[in-house]
mmCIF file of the N, C-alpha and C atoms, coordinates in Angstrom:
data_MODEL
# 
_entry.id   MODEL 
# 
loop_
_atom_site.group_PDB 
_atom_site.id 
_atom_site.type_symbol 
_atom_site.label_atom_id 
_atom_site.label_alt_id 
_atom_site.label_comp_id 
_atom_site.label_asym_id 
_atom_site.label_entity_id 
_atom_site.label_seq_id 
_atom_site.pdbx_PDB_ins_code 
_atom_site.Cartn_x 
_atom_site.Cartn_y 
_atom_site.Cartn_z 
_atom_site.occupancy 
_atom_site.B_iso_or_equiv 
_atom_site.pdbx_formal_charge 
_atom_site.auth_seq_id 
_atom_site.auth_comp_id 
_atom_site.auth_asym_id 
_atom_site.auth_atom_id 
_atom_site.pdbx_PDB_model_num 
ATOM 1   N N  . MET A 1 1  ? -5.795  29.129  86.434 1.00 0.00 ? 1  MET A N  1 
ATOM 2   C CA . MET A 1 1  ? -6.493  27.967  86.963 1.00 0.00 ? 1  MET A CA 1 
ATOM 3   C C  . MET A 1 1  ? -7.512  27.473  85.935 1.00 0.00 ? 1  MET A C  1 
ATOM 4   N N  . ARG A 1 2  ? -7.547  26.194  85.699 1.00 0.00 ? 2  ARG A N  1 
ATOM 5   C CA . ARG A 1 2  ? -8.425  25.651  84.652 1.00 0.00 ? 2  ARG A CA 1 
ATOM 6   C C  . ARG A 1 2  ? -9.851  25.501  85.163 1.00 0.00 ? 2  ARG A C  1 
ATOM 7   N N  . GLY A 1 3  ? -10.198 24.342  85.639 1.00 0.00 ? 3  GLY A N  1 
ATOM 8   C CA . GLY A 1 3  ? -11.525 24.126  86.197 1.00 0.00 ? 3  GLY A CA 1 
ATOM 9   C C  . GLY A 1 3  ? -12.626 23.932  85.169 1.00 0.00 ? 3  GLY A C  1 
ATOM 10  N N  . ASP A 1 4  ? -12.289 23.764  83.902 1.00 0.00 ? 4  ASP A N  1 
ATOM 11  C CA . ASP A 1 4  ? -13.332 23.570  82.898 1.00 0.00 ? 4  ASP A CA 1 
ATOM 12  C C  . ASP A 1 4  ? -13.758 22.103  82.768 1.00 0.00 ? 4  ASP A C  1 
ATOM 13  N N  . GLY A 1 5  ? -13.109 21.215  83.521 1.00 0.00 ? 5  GLY A N  1 
ATOM 14  C CA . GLY A 1 5  ? -13.502 19.809  83.547 1.00 0.00 ? 5  GLY A CA 1 
ATOM 15  C C  . GLY A 1 5  ? -13.064 18.994  82.350 1.00 0.00 ? 5  GLY A C  1 
ATOM 16  N N  . ARG A 1 6  ? -12.172 19.517  81.544 1.00 0.00 ? 6  ARG A N  1 
ATOM 17  C CA . ARG A 1 6  ? -11.734 18.768  80.368 1.00 0.00 ? 6  ARG A CA 1 
ATOM 18  C C  . ARG A 1 6  ? -10.251 18.454  80.454 1.00 0.00 ? 6  ARG A C  1 
ATOM 19  N N  . GLY A 1 7  ? -9.863  17.723  81.483 1.00 0.00 ? 7  GLY A N  1 
ATOM 20  C CA . GLY A 1 7  ? -8.455  17.416  81.692 1.00 0.00 ? 7  GLY A CA 1 
ATOM 21  C C  . GLY A 1 7  ? -7.945  16.240  80.893 1.00 0.00 ? 7  GLY A C  1 
ATOM 22  N N  . GLY A 1 8  ? -8.819  15.511  80.240 1.00 0.00 ? 8  GLY A N  1 
ATOM 23  C CA . GLY A 1 8  ? -8.384  14.396  79.414 1.00 0.00 ? 8  GLY A CA 1 
ATOM 24  C C  . GLY A 1 8  ? -8.323  13.081  80.158 1.00 0.00 ? 8  GLY A C  1 
ATOM 25  N N  . GLY A 1 9  ? -8.169  13.108  81.462 1.00 0.00 ? 9  GLY A N  1 
ATOM 26  C CA . GLY A 1 9  ? -8.155  11.884  82.248 1.00 0.00 ? 9  GLY A CA 1 
ATOM 27  C C  . GLY A 1 9  ? -7.016  10.962  81.905 1.00 0.00 ? 9  GLY A C  1 
ATOM 28  N N  . GLY A 1 10 ? -6.926  9.855   82.588 1.00 0.00 ? 10 GLY A N  1 
ATOM 29  C CA . GLY A 1 10 ? -5.851  8.911   82.361 1.00 0.00 ? 10 GLY A CA 1 
ATOM 30  C C  . GLY A 1 10 ? -6.351  7.567   81.903 1.00 0.00 ? 10 GLY A C  1 
ATOM 31  N N  . ARG A 1 11 ? -7.553  7.512   81.381 1.00 0.00 ? 11 ARG A N  1 
ATOM 32  C CA . ARG A 1 11 ? -8.124  6.235   80.968 1.00 0.00 ? 11 ARG A CA 1 
ATOM 33  C C  . ARG A 1 11 ? -7.399  5.664   79.776 1.00 0.00 ? 11 ARG A C  1 
ATOM 34  N N  . GLN A 1 12 ? -7.178  4.367   79.848 1.00 0.00 ? 12 GLN A N  1 
ATOM 35  C CA . GLN A 1 12 ? -6.577  3.672   78.718 1.00 0.00 ? 12 GLN A CA 1 
ATOM 36  C C  . GLN A 1 12 ? -7.705  3.152   77.842 1.00 0.00 ? 12 GLN A C  1 
ATOM 37  N N  . PRO A 1 13 ? -7.487  3.084   76.545 1.00 0.00 ? 13 PRO A N  1 
ATOM 38  C CA . PRO A 1 13 ? -8.523  2.504   75.689 1.00 0.00 ? 13 PRO A CA 1 
ATOM 39  C C  . PRO A 1 13 ? -8.709  1.035   76.039 1.00 0.00 ? 13 PRO A C  1 
ATOM 40  N N  . SER A 1 14 ? -9.899  0.539   75.815 1.00 0.00 ? 14 SER A N  1 
ATOM 41  C CA . SER A 1 14 ? -10.159 -0.862  76.135 1.00 0.00 ? 14 SER A CA 1 
ATOM 42  C C  . SER A 1 14 ? -10.554 -1.608  74.872 1.00 0.00 ? 14 SER A C  1 
ATOM 43  N N  . TYR A 1 15 ? -10.570 -2.909  74.981 1.00 0.00 ? 15 TYR A N  1 
ATOM 44  C CA . TYR A 1 15 ? -10.851 -3.779  73.857 1.00 0.00 ? 15 TYR A CA 1 
ATOM 45  C C  . TYR A 1 15 ? -12.023 -4.655  74.244 1.00 0.00 ? 15 TYR A C  1 
ATOM 46  N N  . ALA A 1 16 ? -13.019 -4.717  73.427 1.00 0.00 ? 16 ALA A N  1 
ATOM 47  C CA . ALA A 1 16 ? -14.162 -5.583  73.694 1.00 0.00 ? 16 ALA A CA 1 
ATOM 48  C C  . ALA A 1 16 ? -13.831 -6.987  73.211 1.00 0.00 ? 16 ALA A C  1 
ATOM 49  N N  . ALA A 1 17 ? -14.098 -7.956  74.045 1.00 0.00 ? 17 ALA A N  1 
ATOM 50  C CA . ALA A 1 17 ? -13.818 -9.346  73.696 1.00 0.00 ? 17 ALA A CA 1 
ATOM 51  C C  . ALA A 1 17 ? -14.640 -9.747  72.476 1.00 0.00 ? 17 ALA A C  1 
ATOM 52  N N  . PRO A 1 18 ? -14.070 -10.544 71.581 1.00 0.00 ? 18 PRO A N  1 
ATOM 53  C CA . PRO A 1 18 ? -14.761 -10.898 70.348 1.00 0.00 ? 18 PRO A CA 1 
ATOM 54  C C  . PRO A 1 18 ? -15.974 -11.790 70.548 1.00 0.00 ? 18 PRO A C  1 
ATOM 55  N N  . ASP A 1 19 ? -16.023 -12.556 71.621 1.00 0.00 ? 19 ASP A N  1 
ATOM 56  C CA . ASP A 1 19 ? -17.168 -13.427 71.837 1.00 0.00 ? 19 ASP A CA 1 
ATOM 57  C C  . ASP A 1 19 ? -18.313 -12.606 72.429 1.00 0.00 ? 19 ASP A C  1 
ATOM 58  N N  . GLY A 1 20 ? -19.378 -12.448 71.655 1.00 0.00 ? 20 GLY A N  1 
ATOM 59  C CA . GLY A 1 20 ? -20.481 -11.568 72.015 1.00 0.00 ? 20 GLY A CA 1 
ATOM 60  C C  . GLY A 1 20 ? -21.133 -11.897 73.346 1.00 0.00 ? 20 GLY A C  1 
ATOM 61  N N  . ALA A 1 21 ? -21.155 -13.160 73.741 1.00 0.00 ? 21 ALA A N  1 
ATOM 62  C CA . ALA A 1 21 ? -21.791 -13.537 74.993 1.00 0.00 ? 21 ALA A CA 1 
ATOM 63  C C  . ALA A 1 21 ? -21.051 -12.962 76.191 1.00 0.00 ? 21 ALA A C  1 
ATOM 64  N N  . ASN A 1 22 ? -19.757 -12.874 76.101 1.00 0.00 ? 22 ASN A N  1 
ATOM 65  C CA . ASN A 1 22 ? -18.951 -12.349 77.199 1.00 0.00 ? 22 ASN A CA 1 
ATOM 66  C C  . ASN A 1 22 ? -18.249 -11.069 76.765 1.00 0.00 ? 22 ASN A C  1 
ATOM 67  N N  . ALA A 1 23 ? -19.003 -10.117 76.272 1.00 0.00 ? 23 ALA A N  1 
ATOM 68  C CA . ALA A 1 23 ? -18.421 -8.874  75.754 1.00 0.00 ? 23 ALA A CA 1 
ATOM 69  C C  . ALA A 1 23 ? -17.992 -7.987  76.917 1.00 0.00 ? 23 ALA A C  1 
ATOM 70  N N  . VAL A 1 24 ? -16.854 -8.304  77.488 1.00 0.00 ? 24 VAL A N  1 
ATOM 71  C CA . VAL A 1 24 ? -16.301 -7.529  78.592 1.00 0.00 ? 24 VAL A CA 1 
ATOM 72  C C  . VAL A 1 24 ? -15.169 -6.676  78.035 1.00 0.00 ? 24 VAL A C  1 
ATOM 73  N N  . ALA A 1 25 ? -15.025 -5.487  78.578 1.00 0.00 ? 25 ALA A N  1 
ATOM 74  C CA . ALA A 1 25 ? -13.958 -4.599  78.110 1.00 0.00 ? 25 ALA A CA 1 
ATOM 75  C C  . ALA A 1 25 ? -12.639 -5.022  78.742 1.00 0.00 ? 25 ALA A C  1 
ATOM 76  N N  . ILE A 1 26 ? -11.676 -5.394  77.924 1.00 0.00 ? 26 ILE A N  1 
ATOM 77  C CA . ILE A 1 26 ? -10.359 -5.807  78.407 1.00 0.00 ? 26 ILE A CA 1 
ATOM 78  C C  . ILE A 1 26 ? -9.388  -4.681  78.095 1.00 0.00 ? 26 ILE A C  1 
ATOM 79  N N  . PRO A 1 27 ? -8.789  -4.090  79.123 1.00 0.00 ? 27 PRO A N  1 
ATOM 80  C CA . PRO A 1 27 ? -7.841  -2.999  78.872 1.00 0.00 ? 27 PRO A CA 1 
ATOM 81  C C  . PRO A 1 27 ? -6.679  -3.462  77.994 1.00 0.00 ? 27 PRO A C  1 
ATOM 82  N N  . VAL A 1 28 ? -6.192  -2.545  77.191 1.00 0.00 ? 28 VAL A N  1 
ATOM 83  C CA . VAL A 1 28 ? -5.095  -2.851  76.272 1.00 0.00 ? 28 VAL A CA 1 
ATOM 84  C C  . VAL A 1 28 ? -3.889  -3.394  77.030 1.00 0.00 ? 28 VAL A C  1 
ATOM 85  N N  . ALA A 1 29 ? -3.625  -2.845  78.202 1.00 0.00 ? 29 ALA A N  1 
ATOM 86  C CA . ALA A 1 29 ? -2.470  -3.274  78.995 1.00 0.00 ? 29 ALA A CA 1 
ATOM 87  C C  . ALA A 1 29 ? -2.581  -4.739  79.420 1.00 0.00 ? 29 ALA A C  1 
ATOM 88  N N  . SER A 1 30 ? -3.788  -5.265  79.558 1.00 0.00 ? 30 SER A N  1 
ATOM 89  C CA . SER A 1 30 ? -3.994  -6.650  79.998 1.00 0.00 ? 30 SER A CA 1 
ATOM 90  C C  . SER A 1 30 ? -4.231  -7.605  78.836 1.00 0.00 ? 30 SER A C  1 
ATOM 91  N N  . ARG A 1 31 ? -4.462  -7.070  77.682 1.00 0.00 ? 31 ARG A N  1 
ATOM 92  C CA . ARG A 1 31 ? -4.829  -7.877  76.519 1.00 0.00 ? 31 ARG A CA 1 
ATOM 93  C C  . ARG A 1 31 ? -3.775  -8.919  76.156 1.00 0.00 ? 31 ARG A C  1 
ATOM 94  N N  . LYS A 1 32 ? -2.502  -8.553  76.189 1.00 0.00 ? 32 LYS A N  1 
ATOM 95  C CA . LYS A 1 32 ? -1.426  -9.481  75.826 1.00 0.00 ? 32 LYS A CA 1 
ATOM 96  C C  . LYS A 1 32 ? -1.384  -10.666 76.793 1.00 0.00 ? 32 LYS A C  1 
ATOM 97  N N  . MET A 1 33 ? -1.577  -10.398 78.083 1.00 0.00 ? 33 MET A N  1 
ATOM 98  C CA . MET A 1 33 ? -1.565  -11.483 79.065 1.00 0.00 ? 33 MET A CA 1 
ATOM 99  C C  . MET A 1 33 ? -2.756  -12.410 78.839 1.00 0.00 ? 33 MET A C  1 
ATOM 100 N N  . VAL A 1 34 ? -3.922  -11.843 78.561 1.00 0.00 ? 34 VAL A N  1 
ATOM 101 C CA . VAL A 1 34 ? -5.111  -12.657 78.311 1.00 0.00 ? 34 VAL A CA 1 
ATOM 102 C C  . VAL A 1 34 ? -4.894  -13.542 77.084 1.00 0.00 ? 34 VAL A C  1 
ATOM 103 N N  . GLN A 1 35 ? -4.312  -12.990 76.029 1.00 0.00 ? 35 GLN A N  1 
ATOM 104 C CA . GLN A 1 35 ? -4.052  -13.782 74.826 1.00 0.00 ? 35 GLN A CA 1 
ATOM 105 C C  . GLN A 1 35 ? -3.054  -14.906 75.094 1.00 0.00 ? 35 GLN A C  1 
ATOM 106 N N  . SER A 1 36 ? -2.060  -14.643 75.921 1.00 0.00 ? 36 SER A N  1 
ATOM 107 C CA . SER A 1 36 ? -1.086  -15.687 76.268 1.00 0.00 ? 36 SER A CA 1 
ATOM 108 C C  . SER A 1 36 ? -1.760  -16.815 77.035 1.00 0.00 ? 36 SER A C  1 
ATOM 109 N N  . LEU A 1 37 ? -2.615  -16.459 77.984 1.00 0.00 ? 37 LEU A N  1 
ATOM 110 C CA . LEU A 1 37 ? -3.307  -17.481 78.774 1.00 0.00 ? 37 LEU A CA 1 
ATOM 111 C C  . LEU A 1 37 ? -4.335  -18.227 77.925 1.00 0.00 ? 37 LEU A C  1 
ATOM 112 N N  . LYS A 1 38 ? -4.886  -17.571 76.920 1.00 0.00 ? 38 LYS A N  1 
ATOM 113 C CA . LYS A 1 38 ? -5.861  -18.210 76.033 1.00 0.00 ? 38 LYS A CA 1 
ATOM 114 C C  . LYS A 1 38 ? -5.225  -19.383 75.291 1.00 0.00 ? 38 LYS A C  1 
ATOM 115 N N  . ARG A 1 39 ? -3.924  -19.321 75.035 1.00 0.00 ? 39 ARG A N  1 
ATOM 116 C CA . ARG A 1 39 ? -3.225  -20.443 74.392 1.00 0.00 ? 39 ARG A CA 1 
ATOM 117 C C  . ARG A 1 39 ? -3.247  -21.681 75.286 1.00 0.00 ? 39 ARG A C  1 
ATOM 118 N N  . ILE A 1 40 ? -3.164  -21.470 76.589 1.00 0.00 ? 40 ILE A N  1 
ATOM 119 C CA . ILE A 1 40 ? -3.187  -22.576 77.551 1.00 0.00 ? 40 ILE A CA 1 
ATOM 120 C C  . ILE A 1 40 ? -4.621  -23.018 77.809 1.00 0.00 ? 40 ILE A C  1 
ATOM 121 N N  . LEU A 1 41 ? -5.509  -22.042 77.902 1.00 0.00 ? 41 LEU A N  1 
ATOM 122 C CA . LEU A 1 41 ? -6.901  -22.290 78.277 1.00 0.00 ? 41 LEU A CA 1 
ATOM 123 C C  . LEU A 1 41 ? -7.813  -22.082 77.072 1.00 0.00 ? 41 LEU A C  1 
ATOM 124 N N  . ALA A 1 42 ? -7.598  -22.855 76.018 1.00 0.00 ? 42 ALA A N  1 
ATOM 125 C CA . ALA A 1 42 ? -8.313  -22.650 74.753 1.00 0.00 ? 42 ALA A CA 1 
ATOM 126 C C  . ALA A 1 42 ? -9.826  -22.783 74.893 1.00 0.00 ? 42 ALA A C  1 
ATOM 127 N N  . ASP A 1 43 ? -10.290 -23.548 75.876 1.00 0.00 ? 43 ASP A N  1 
ATOM 128 C CA . ASP A 1 43 ? -11.727 -23.758 76.033 1.00 0.00 ? 43 ASP A CA 1 
ATOM 129 C C  . ASP A 1 43 ? -12.409 -22.646 76.829 1.00 0.00 ? 43 ASP A C  1 
ATOM 130 N N  . ARG A 1 44 ? -11.658 -21.665 77.296 1.00 0.00 ? 44 ARG A N  1 
ATOM 131 C CA . ARG A 1 44 ? -12.206 -20.552 78.090 1.00 0.00 ? 44 ARG A CA 1 
ATOM 132 C C  . ARG A 1 44 ? -12.283 -19.290 77.243 1.00 0.00 ? 44 ARG A C  1 
ATOM 133 N N  . SER A 1 45 ? -13.277 -18.461 77.528 1.00 0.00 ? 45 SER A N  1 
ATOM 134 C CA . SER A 1 45 ? -13.400 -17.202 76.792 1.00 0.00 ? 45 SER A CA 1 
ATOM 135 C C  . SER A 1 45 ? -12.406 -16.180 77.340 1.00 0.00 ? 45 SER A C  1 
ATOM 136 N N  . GLU A 1 46 ? -12.084 -15.191 76.523 1.00 0.00 ? 46 GLU A N  1 
ATOM 137 C CA . GLU A 1 46 ? -11.178 -14.133 76.970 1.00 0.00 ? 46 GLU A CA 1 
ATOM 138 C C  . GLU A 1 46 ? -11.787 -13.366 78.141 1.00 0.00 ? 46 GLU A C  1 
ATOM 139 N N  . GLY A 1 47 ? -13.100 -13.191 78.106 1.00 0.00 ? 47 GLY A N  1 
ATOM 140 C CA . GLY A 1 47 ? -13.777 -12.508 79.206 1.00 0.00 ? 47 GLY A CA 1 
ATOM 141 C C  . GLY A 1 47 ? -13.649 -13.263 80.518 1.00 0.00 ? 47 GLY A C  1 
ATOM 142 N N  . GLU A 1 48 ? -13.790 -14.578 80.461 1.00 0.00 ? 48 GLU A N  1 
ATOM 143 C CA . GLU A 1 48 ? -13.660 -15.407 81.656 1.00 0.00 ? 48 GLU A CA 1 
ATOM 144 C C  . GLU A 1 48 ? -12.225 -15.380 82.183 1.00 0.00 ? 48 GLU A C  1 
ATOM 145 N N  . ILE A 1 49 ? -11.268 -15.432 81.273 1.00 0.00 ? 49 ILE A N  1 
ATOM 146 C CA . ILE A 1 49 ? -9.858  -15.379 81.678 1.00 0.00 ? 49 ILE A CA 1 
ATOM 147 C C  . ILE A 1 49 ? -9.559  -14.048 82.345 1.00 0.00 ? 49 ILE A C  1 
ATOM 148 N N  . TYR A 1 50 ? -10.025 -12.947 81.744 1.00 0.00 ? 50 TYR A N  1 
ATOM 149 C CA . TYR A 1 50 ? -9.763  -11.621 82.307 1.00 0.00 ? 50 TYR A CA 1 
ATOM 150 C C  . TYR A 1 50 ? -10.435 -11.461 83.674 1.00 0.00 ? 50 TYR A C  1 
ATOM 151 N N  . ALA A 1 51 ? -11.669 -11.927 83.800 1.00 0.00 ? 51 ALA A N  1 
ATOM 152 C CA . ALA A 1 51 ? -12.373 -11.826 85.082 1.00 0.00 ? 51 ALA A CA 1 
ATOM 153 C C  . ALA A 1 51 ? -11.637 -12.605 86.169 1.00 0.00 ? 51 ALA A C  1 
ATOM 154 N N  . THR A 1 52 ? -11.133 -13.784 85.828 1.00 0.00 ? 52 THR A N  1 
ATOM 155 C CA . THR A 1 52 ? -10.390 -14.583 86.799 1.00 0.00 ? 52 THR A CA 1 
ATOM 156 C C  . THR A 1 52 ? -9.071  -13.912 87.154 1.00 0.00 ? 52 THR A C  1 
ATOM 157 N N  . LEU A 1 53 ? -8.403  -13.325 86.167 1.00 0.00 ? 53 LEU A N  1 
ATOM 158 C CA . LEU A 1 53 ? -7.173  -12.572 86.453 1.00 0.00 ? 53 LEU A CA 1 
ATOM 159 C C  . LEU A 1 53 ? -7.457  -11.452 87.453 1.00 0.00 ? 53 LEU A C  1 
ATOM 160 N N  . CYS A 1 54 ? -8.543  -10.734 87.245 1.00 0.00 ? 54 CYS A N  1 
ATOM 161 C CA . CYS A 1 54 ? -8.906  -9.647  88.167 1.00 0.00 ? 54 CYS A CA 1 
ATOM 162 C C  . CYS A 1 54 ? -9.158  -10.191 89.569 1.00 0.00 ? 54 CYS A C  1 
ATOM 163 N N  . ASP A 1 55 ? -9.854  -11.323 89.659 1.00 0.00 ? 55 ASP A N  1 
ATOM 164 C CA . ASP A 1 55 ? -10.121 -11.943 90.964 1.00 0.00 ? 55 ASP A CA 1 
ATOM 165 C C  . ASP A 1 55 ? -8.845  -12.392 91.654 1.00 0.00 ? 55 ASP A C  1 
ATOM 166 N N  . CYS A 1 56 ? -7.823  -12.717 90.870 1.00 0.00 ? 56 CYS A N  1 
ATOM 167 C CA . CYS A 1 56 ? -6.560  -13.234 91.405 1.00 0.00 ? 56 CYS A CA 1 
ATOM 168 C C  . CYS A 1 56 ? -5.486  -12.160 91.507 1.00 0.00 ? 56 CYS A C  1 
ATOM 169 N N  . GLY A 1 57 ? -5.868  -10.904 91.460 1.00 0.00 ? 57 GLY A N  1 
ATOM 170 C CA . GLY A 1 57 ? -4.885  -9.830  91.580 1.00 0.00 ? 57 GLY A CA 1 
ATOM 171 C C  . GLY A 1 57 ? -3.926  -9.783  90.402 1.00 0.00 ? 57 GLY A C  1 
ATOM 172 N N  . MET A 1 58 ? -4.404  -10.184 89.216 1.00 0.00 ? 58 MET A N  1 
ATOM 173 C CA . MET A 1 58 ? -3.619  -10.198 87.971 1.00 0.00 ? 58 MET A CA 1 
ATOM 174 C C  . MET A 1 58 ? -2.417  -11.145 88.034 1.00 0.00 ? 58 MET A C  1 
ATOM 175 N N  . ASP A 1 59 ? -2.482  -12.157 88.890 1.00 0.00 ? 59 ASP A N  1 
ATOM 176 C CA . ASP A 1 59 ? -1.424  -13.172 88.971 1.00 0.00 ? 59 ASP A CA 1 
ATOM 177 C C  . ASP A 1 59 ? -1.782  -14.303 88.003 1.00 0.00 ? 59 ASP A C  1 
ATOM 178 N N  . PRO A 1 60 ? -1.049  -14.438 86.899 1.00 0.00 ? 60 PRO A N  1 
ATOM 179 C CA . PRO A 1 60 ? -1.417  -15.447 85.902 1.00 0.00 ? 60 PRO A CA 1 
ATOM 180 C C  . PRO A 1 60 ? -1.298  -16.883 86.401 1.00 0.00 ? 60 PRO A C  1 
ATOM 181 N N  . ASP A 1 61 ? -0.355  -17.161 87.280 1.00 0.00 ? 61 ASP A N  1 
ATOM 182 C CA . ASP A 1 61 ? -0.197  -18.527 87.794 1.00 0.00 ? 61 ASP A CA 1 
ATOM 183 C C  . ASP A 1 61 ? -1.429  -18.958 88.585 1.00 0.00 ? 61 ASP A C  1 
ATOM 184 N N  . ILE A 1 62 ? -1.890  -18.093 89.458 1.00 0.00 ? 62 ILE A N  1 
ATOM 185 C CA . ILE A 1 62 ? -3.071  -18.405 90.271 1.00 0.00 ? 62 ILE A CA 1 
ATOM 186 C C  . ILE A 1 62 ? -4.310  -18.496 89.384 1.00 0.00 ? 62 ILE A C  1 
ATOM 187 N N  . ALA A 1 63 ? -4.420  -17.591 88.410 1.00 0.00 ? 63 ALA A N  1 
ATOM 188 C CA . ALA A 1 63 ? -5.583  -17.593 87.519 1.00 0.00 ? 63 ALA A CA 1 
ATOM 189 C C  . ALA A 1 63 ? -5.657  -18.887 86.713 1.00 0.00 ? 63 ALA A C  1 
ATOM 190 N N  . VAL A 1 64 ? -4.533  -19.325 86.154 1.00 0.00 ? 64 VAL A N  1 
ATOM 191 C CA . VAL A 1 64 ? -4.518  -20.571 85.378 1.00 0.00 ? 64 VAL A CA 1 
ATOM 192 C C  . VAL A 1 64 ? -4.874  -21.751 86.272 1.00 0.00 ? 64 VAL A C  1 
ATOM 193 N N  . GLU A 1 65 ? -4.283  -21.804 87.450 1.00 0.00 ? 65 GLU A N  1 
ATOM 194 C CA . GLU A 1 65 ? -4.584  -22.897 88.378 1.00 0.00 ? 65 GLU A CA 1 
ATOM 195 C C  . GLU A 1 65 ? -6.075  -22.933 88.708 1.00 0.00 ? 65 GLU A C  1 
ATOM 196 N N  . ARG A 1 66 ? -6.647  -21.767 88.964 1.00 0.00 ? 66 ARG A N  1 
ATOM 197 C CA . ARG A 1 66 ? -8.066  -21.692 89.311 1.00 0.00 ? 66 ARG A CA 1 
ATOM 198 C C  . ARG A 1 66 ? -8.943  -22.135 88.135 1.00 0.00 ? 66 ARG A C  1 
ATOM 199 N N  . LEU A 1 67 ? -8.623  -21.676 86.936 1.00 0.00 ? 67 LEU A N  1 
ATOM 200 C CA . LEU A 1 67 ? -9.437  -22.032 85.775 1.00 0.00 ? 67 LEU A CA 1 
ATOM 201 C C  . LEU A 1 67 ? -9.290  -23.501 85.396 1.00 0.00 ? 67 LEU A C  1 
ATOM 202 N N  . ILE A 1 68 ? -8.095  -24.052 85.539 1.00 0.00 ? 68 ILE A N  1 
ATOM 203 C CA . ILE A 1 68 ? -7.893  -25.470 85.227 1.00 0.00 ? 68 ILE A CA 1 
ATOM 204 C C  . ILE A 1 68 ? -8.636  -26.355 86.226 1.00 0.00 ? 68 ILE A C  1 
ATOM 205 N N  . SER A 1 69 ? -8.682  -25.929 87.479 1.00 0.00 ? 69 SER A N  1 
ATOM 206 C CA . SER A 1 69 ? -9.334  -26.747 88.504 1.00 0.00 ? 69 SER A CA 1 
ATOM 207 C C  . SER A 1 69 ? -10.858 -26.705 88.404 1.00 0.00 ? 69 SER A C  1 
ATOM 208 N N  . GLN A 1 70 ? -11.403 -25.739 87.664 1.00 0.00 ? 70 GLN A N  1 
ATOM 209 C CA . GLN A 1 70 ? -12.851 -25.674 87.450 1.00 0.00 ? 70 GLN A CA 1 
ATOM 210 C C  . GLN A 1 70 ? -13.205 -26.600 86.300 1.00 0.00 ? 70 GLN A C  1 
ATOM 211 N N  . VAL A 1 71 ? -13.826 -27.699 86.611 1.00 0.00 ? 71 VAL A N  1 
ATOM 212 C CA . VAL A 1 71 ? -14.171 -28.664 85.561 1.00 0.00 ? 71 VAL A CA 1 
ATOM 213 C C  . VAL A 1 71 ? -15.591 -28.542 85.156 1.00 0.00 ? 71 VAL A C  1 
# 
């Protein structure tokens, strides 16, 4: 039996957004989707796109619609 508390966990490495104002950690698994949406939403930060994706249950269609409708 182990019990030493060093199991390694299942955390994925994260990526800090390049824009210092919105330095949110974006998981590697979500990074590709955020970059794809950034092509459509060039005026939005990666942090804002990722936060909206999280609010929308990671549904890119809903996230894009929500961000486009915010003027």
